[in-house]
C-alpha positions, 0 to 999 in steps of 0.5 A: 905626826899623829898629834899634829893630825889630831890637833888639826882635826880638833881645830877644824871640827871646832871651827865648823861647829861654831860656823854651823851654830852661827848659821843655824842661829841666823836661819832661826832669826829669819823665821818666826818665832824669832826668840828661838834664835837667841835661845839656841845661840845661848843654849847650844843643844837647842840649835840642832833640835830647832834646825831639824824642825825648821828643815835646816837638816844639812846644817843640823847634820854638819853641826852634829857631825862636827861635834862628834868629830870634835869630841873624838879628837878631844878624847884622842888628844887627852890620851897623849902619846 
């Protein structure tokens, strides 16, 4: 049962990271300078950084939170039973 919960949270957290990453990239593409959207898409750590500076704080918070949950679940999953 524990493994199922860990894997489910791992999948949901990863999906949320990808979703927020795309949402941040789209938000950056709508603002000038637009080149930041391409850089943030290719170099993921720039996405939350520029999201914070462009007042997309909720998206940034969800991105960072999902990454932390993903990493925690990855550690739990790698430990095994």
